Steps between C-alpha positions, in 0.01 A plus 500: 500500500168680532647809332638286210154348447341846515751644250442213257125543527533875440706446188252239378205731559664801331627374163590848368711574803653153488655580165622836623648330805685233307628750239621727780672209670695412187606852410580584863729194545667571167556863593657403831737260319597794283537747787721280716731426206505865384587642846768235552661591168502874589646446844761256371609723211480844660460462878329839491199592707417773246494252211286260704257779603487624140402157368226463762379852428469417128262219593247747640564850363304439178189465713485881530401551136364161393288369789218751429510377139404154623194640676408706196533206260240298694238752382549400137654153487432170676727412782577164340637664185704755691662240721553251219674758284727611784600144589593426139711814481683404823634173361774647269577769757565240763737315261692824452689437826680210331712756315657625827845342535730763646509846651478663156166325444331633811318764296304214340393385844377847592313546171331160529409573866346836402298356213370214709408750768302700245305190413429423860395858567217460251421140599474542879207744524311310229524179702443657841195705401349196339503283814178646654329462161597139454396376847181517705501784756465263795830337403709822482664459839585131432634585155724777640628249758571264210690779327738499798540126448586574140758755598637267768533199274666719235761609757551149645524314171624776274763656723632185667508286186613800302805536722575129478452483126710813443779354715498147359410555131595863454282814472419428134281208603299730726438736211382220275259381773359855523424506128340153516279618788366791288416258218311265730315793664390621155327166448304541824406859436387412147232278661342799681171576331371854554346529153161362599249588762369141525677440830429701815855615567571584140184697470618709797828568314318629195258703710788669677675577170188660360445708815862619484446616140195700602623632833882503461550845642736516797317805640273278715803329669601796717162543677511123564839534665393802707200320633685184614766515774597136455559570132715802591711283734530232231615748235733662759649154560545436129660839446737510799611142568691463169713801597665282767434153363793513254743471789402150611463386136864587427629373834372141449777427248756708689428322830526160334812555292704770674394493867453127557717373209244244380525557125222440245327231697479737799302747290262219407476387862404847625242545227353156566469596869295798389293269284428257786390792717256614231353155466452473876334842509221370276393267783387803698251625241205336679581704818529850342157555353453807721731786591686484170629855528647433843669194355673711235667743741573246776679269258699790364612598853607146575687479167697809592591358837615171347713684241679677783561165674623354169767769478665349804450134413808303616485234227311364198268269703365785704472708180291220338260494797460878492439504124234236546333705774525815285324336205239354730400847625534648155269235352231566759529872436475448126190284536333774701620775260396334177162396630423845629603656170282263299204570733539876514562575130203462262553275197496783254799663670713198583704503182596865543569470875716189461684652205583821687590324825715249318673777304586697807605212726706334229687814397560618854617153602748514212634834613513370855704194398737714300535734793564206732777384265658847517475505879667160522817664356509721814318303772538164663218264384381440853474870571297552186274206590431648843412836344253329260328314781472817705343672198234228473414531869472882483279474189264250670464736798434795267228322308337375824503850648349650188214250489440531877485883486264497205263238644565306819253233397680411180704211643200341659291472182458174324625589152434158347 
């Protein structure tokens, strides 16, 4: 109850972020409707892990080339206009899925998926890099916690209802809902006003844009990274985790449909469990103001352990509990990670850093998901899931050892 009051107060006090939050909620739920229906169609028509992994890969591979474009565009155009244009473009693309009727039409699904991913690749860094500009610095940690609530609600409502809607009304209804969400989000984004410096937050947006135009060189970024061990660990996390993360992304649908035989609603149930875990993780934000770097690596280690346990889950109920716990730890880690990144990176470099990091993580995640799909043709899903969890655990230990060797005091510093 106290957290709900706090969240409502935060959204009331930060009107710019409130619009971003609501627009993200709409587009996120619509996207989950679309994803659940799309994956169910592929599995039902082809039953192929390669086709499933390929579709998931197409959702993120465009980030390699286009995510830096989003960061670059913020130097010359307002964030409102960029996001508004992209949301309008996504409406007809989302409706393109309605043309998929049989196996011969699957190419339309893949083309629409790729084009929507291109739009998201530009949109994501524009939105993310704008968060610290649209809110007061003392609210960053709370806003990042609220971002986990956003992600959680998207999974709970979008995935669970998406599975139900797709099952009861057919996948076409989910695709229409996705297009409608983009239209409604466009209306919210249109109300963002970064054309005037009359308001404090908006003035900060314009100031940052002008600074970027004068000091847009990336040459100053490397000395910044060399001087900050926490930033090195953060970037190492962003570069290495996606290499493994594609495995558990692919296995969610496989566990639900093939391992536990739950069908479309099972996919939604597992995703909603992840969403509930993310929402619960936001409740811990008030307790993690210090030792943020330690929170990042500890949560990653626990995630890896839970994924190994998940690979041996005896039934769907235990899998739901493990997925909830996984998302809880992931949410806490993400709060720590995002807050540290916003603190450690100067405003004039945020667009470039977020663009490059998003490009790498998105493209590598896509390759990882495609690779996981290929491996599923040769490995049992549970064996692959155990290998992915082990990879997370090893990576967490590696990052911890690196930071400890470079500076033993690094995990004891209050980074917030």
